[in-house]
N, C-alpha and C positions, 0 to 999 in steps of 0.2 A: 632557533626553532627546534623543538623536540624531534629526535631522529625518527620516531614512529610516524609523525606527521609528514616529515620529508619523504619517507618511503611510500606513504599513502599517495602522495602526489606524484612520485616517480612512476607509480603504476598508472596514474591518470595519463601521463605523457607517453607511456610505452604500451598501452593496452592493445595496440594493433598487433603486437608480437604474440599475444596469447589468445587470439581469436580461435574458436573451434572451427573445424573444417566443414561447417554447414554451408549449403548454397543459399544465397539470399537474393531476392529481387532488389530493385533499386529503392533505397530509402532516401527521402528528402529530409534534411535537417532544417528546422525553422527556429530562428532566434528572435523572439518578439522584442520590441523596444523596452528600455528600462522604465519607461513611463508611457502609458497609453490610456485612451478613453475607450470604454466599452459600454454597450447597452445592456442593462439588466433586464430581467424577464418582464418587469412592469413597463419598460420603455424608457425609464430614466437613465441618464448617463452617469458614469462614475469613473474616477481616475484610479488606475491600479499601477503597481510597481512590481512587475515580475522580477524574481531574484532567487538565488540560492541563499542558504543560511549565512555563508561567508562569501562575499563578493570576489575575493581573490584568495589564492592558496599558495603557500611557499613550497618551492622545490629546490633541488641542488642547482638548477639553472636560474633560479630567481623566482620572483613573484609572477604567477600566471593568473589571468582572469578566470573567473568561475561563473559565467553567465548561465541563466536558465535557457535551455533549448528543448524542443520536442521534435518528434519524428513522425513522418507520414510515408506510407507505402501504398501506392495505387494498385488495387487488385483487379482481377478480370471479372469478378462477379459484382452484383449490385448489393452486396452485404458489407457491413462495416463493423469492425471490432475497435472499441475504445478501451485502452488499458492504462490503469494507474499503477506505476511501479512501486515497490516497497523499499524499505530501508530504515526500519526502526522508528524511534521517536525521542524527543528530548523536551524538557520543560523546566530545567533549573541548571545551576552551574555544574553540578555533578554529572548529569546526563548529557548536557550540551557540550561541555568542555573537558572536565576531568576524565570522562570515559574514553576520550580519544587516545589516551595512553595505552589502551588495550588492543589497538588495531592489529598489532603484530606480535601479540603474545603467543607463546607456544601452544596454548590451549585453543583449539579452533572455535570454541564457543565463547572465548573471552574477546569480544569485539566491542567496538564503540557502540553506544546506545543508538546512534543514528549515523547516517552517511551524509556528509556535507558536500560531496563532490558531484558535479553534474555528469561525470563521465564514468567513474569507477562503478561497475555493476549497475550502470544507469543508461545503457543503450540497448536497442533491440539486437545489435550485432552479436552480443555475447549471451543473450538470454536463452536461445534455443527454444525447445518446447513448442508452444503455440505459434511462435514467430518463425519457425524453421520452414524453409521452402522445400518441402518434400511431399511426395504423393501420399505418405502415411498421415499427413496432417489434414484433417477434414476442413480446416480453416485456411488452407493454403491460398485459395483464390480470393479471399476476402481482402478488402481495403483495411488498413490498420493504422491507428493513431497510438503512438507510444508516448506516455507522459512520464518523464523522469521524476524522481523524488529526492530533493536535496534540502528540504526545509525543516524536517523534524517535527512536523505539525499535523500529520495524517492528511495532508492536502486540504486543510480547512482553516489555516491561519491567515491573518492579514494584519500583522503587527510586528514592529521591531522592538525586541526586548533585550535589555542589558542584563548580563550575568557576570558574576565574579570569576575570573580566570585564576583560581587558587594556585594552580601549579605553573602558571605562565606558559602553558603549552601552545596557545595561539598568539597571545600578545607578546610573549618573551619576557613579561614582567609579572612575577607572582603577585596575585592580589589585584591586578588591573581589571578594568571593566571592558568587556567585549560585548558588542551588540550582535545578536543573532536575528537574522531576518526570517521570521516565520511568515513566509509569503506564499504558502502552498495554495491558498484560495485564489490569490492574484494570478498565480501560474495557471490554475485550472480555468479561470475566466479568460485568460489570454488564449488558451487553446480553444475554448468554446466560441470565442469571437472569431477565430480563424475558421472553425468548422461552419459557423453560421454564414460566413462569406462564401464558403464553398457550396453550401446548400442554396443560398440565394442566387448564385450564378449557375446552379444546376450542374456544377462540376462534380458534386456528390448528390446522389438521389437514391439512398439505400432502401431496399425492401425489408431487410432484417438488420437490427442493430443490437449487438451484444456489448454491454458495458461491464467491464471486469476490472479486477485489481487483485494484487497479491499482498498479503501481510498488511503493512500500513496502507498500501494501495487499495486493499479491500475495503478499508474504512473510507478512503477517499472516494471510491466509486459509490459506496452506499450513501454517504452524506451528501454527495453532489448529484445523486440520482435525480431529484426533482428539477434541478437546473437543466440537466442534460435532456431529460424527457421533454421539456418544453421546447427545446430546439427542433424536435422532430415531429411535432404536431400529432397527427393521427397514427403515425408509425410508432408502434409500441416497442419501447426499449426493454430488453431482457437484462436483468442484473444478476451477475455471478460474482460472489465474494469468496476469495481464496485465502484460507489461513488467517482469518480475522474474526475470531469467535467472541470478542468483546468481554473476555474474562480478565478483569483488572481489579486493582485494589480500591477500597473506599477512599483512601487518601487521594488517589489520582482523580477520581470523579469529582471530589470536592474542591481540589485545587486547580485542576486543568479544565475539566468540562463544566465550568461554572462562569458566572459573571466576573469580570476583571481578572481573568486568568491570563497566562503568558501568551496565548495565541489569539486572543480577541475574538472568540467564536461568536459572541453575541452580535457581532457585525457581519458574520459570514454565513452562519447556518441558515438554510432555507426556512421559510416560515413553518414548514411541516414539522421541524424539530425545535423551534424556538421555545415552546412551552416545556421542553425537557431540560433546558439549560438550568442548572442548579437542582434538577430533580432526576438526573441520571442515577439509576440504581446499579451499584457495582455487582449485585447478585443477579441482575436480570437485564443487563445492558443490551445484549444482543437481541433478546426477545422484545424489549421496548422498541428498538429501532426497526427491526424487521416487521413486527406486527403493524406498526404504524404505516410502513410503506405498503404492505400487503393489503391492508384495509382501505387506504386512501387511493390506491391504484389497482382496483380489482381486476382490470383487464390486462395488466402486466404480469410478468412471471419473474420469480426470484429463486435463487439457489445459492447454496454454500458448500464448501469443501473444507475438510480438515482431516489430518490423521488423528488417531485416537490418543496419542501421547506426543503432540507437537511440542518438541523441546524448546523451540524459540518462543512460542507463545507462552509456555510455562515460565521461561526465563523472564519475560516482560512482566508477568504477574508478580514474580519475585522482586524484580527491580522496583516496580511501582510501590510494592509494599515496604521494601527496605528503605527506600527514599522517604516515604511517608513517616516511617518510624525514626528517621534521623540518621540512618546509615548512609553516608555519602562517599564511601570508599568503593569505587567500581571493581577493585580487585576481589571483592567478597561477594559479587553478585552472580557468579556462575552457578549453574544448576548441576547437582549430582544426584545419584540414586538415594542419597540420604534425605533429600528434600521431599519426602513423601507427602508432607502436608500441602505443599504447593502442587505437586503432581496430582494427587487425588482430588484436591479442591478444584483444580482446573478441569479435570475429567468430569467430575460430577456436574459442575455448572454447564460445561459444554454439552454434554449428553442430554441434560435436562432441557436446555434451551432448544436443541435441534428437535427433540421429540415433541416438545410443546408446540413449536411452530408448525411441525408437520400435522399435529392433531387439530390445531385451531385455525388453520388457513386452508384455502383451496387453490392457491397459486404459488406455492412454495415447495421446494424439495431439497434434499441434502444428500451428499456422498461423504460418508465417514470411512476413511481408509485405515488400514492397520499400520502401526509403526510409529516412528518418531520424526519423520521428515517434515520439513517446513516448506510449504508451497508446492503446487502441482503444475502450474501453468508454464513454468520455465524449468531449466535444467539444474537449478541450484538445490541442494538438499543438505541441510546442516543437521546431522543426526549422530555425530561421533561420540556423544556422551553415553549412549546406551547401545547394547549389543543388538537390539531389535530395530530394524529400519524398514521403511516401505520400499517397494520396487522403485526403479528410476521413474521420476515424475512424468506425467502427461502420456507418453507413449506406452509405458509398461504398467501403469497403475491399473490393477484389476483385483485388488484385495477385498473389495466389498462384494461378496457373493458372486465373484467371477465376472462382474460387470466391467467392461472396458471403459475407463474413465473418459477418454477422448470421444468415444461414440456417445456416451451418456450426455456429455456436455453439448455435442453437436445437435443431438436430438432435442435437448432442452431449448437450444437457441433457435431451431429452425422448424420444429414440428408445428403443423397448422393449428392443432389443438393441444392445450396443455393438459397432460394427465400425470399426476404426481408419480415419481419413480424414485423415492428415497431408498437408499441402500446403505447398509453398514456392515462392517466386517464381523460383528458379533451376532448378527441375526441368523 
């Protein structure tokens, strides 16, 4: 097994030694069965197989299981936060397997294209931000569901897909076939089934529901919104998508967000999005999806956050474009200041999308912060490639017209009436 992969899993086993000194309430870890039946929104039953991309991972101590689990914290208030975690994406042998060689590169931005571990950066204990149990956190008293992400499919896949392990990083045999379990949709349905049981027993009866996610989790929250809204009946779910602006290459939309793609989205996307399969526009993806939700759910409210030069989102634009052009060498995918075409292209599309949504909807708002940080809801900020960076996320973000982000988000989630409050650092 490649040394980088061994080290990756050693961190999985020893993460308790690097927990930040935040105070947390009691979290419950729930591990669903590897096969279970759930009820879909129409009432029919379906069998799902919750899993991570790789069912087991190698460490110095041997092979350890890597099952999917999620987390729940009972709060004191009648409000509920549902959070989809981020962690990249993968859709071919280069992104799913070869990119794992980058996990411990000296360059902090040279990372694997996705995170296969259910533990590394995949628990609420190390996330900080909105999960921190402190009086500064306006969501402190909320009940919270934390959904890890270890499937590489934006939480929307339901397919086992074989890829060629060219370097032998996972299989130990260069050229061998490795099956990646893109079961993010199955995982989400397992969580929804658990929430439904809580609602049916009245163990949960929320007045306010905030559905959120960061990076890949922002897409997971967005695409799974119709399923989750149906769980709560007349209680309107508010959607907040963090660091997921939908600026991606044409090659990605044609090969992945299409019929017969590696994730099997034709079997998983809610009917609200079915007509977009094969018709996703890489130049207007975010607008396509958010407009559809805003118009179909006129009494719900929707919001997004990004920094103005989110370096990780820009990197995924570059990765998706390079892979589509046949560049399968992950060591060449990093972003530098010389990549002005990707940087400016991402900025133009992001800014255009945000302003168009603000202009043509009545139930949407955005917060565009200054700098290069990726994600605002937790304490991770990957911005080392550029000298400009945002303030520390969540508690210190106030770069858009001096508006404190955490208060902006809390008002969005709880105000009795929605009144748009879009803010940007350049206004």
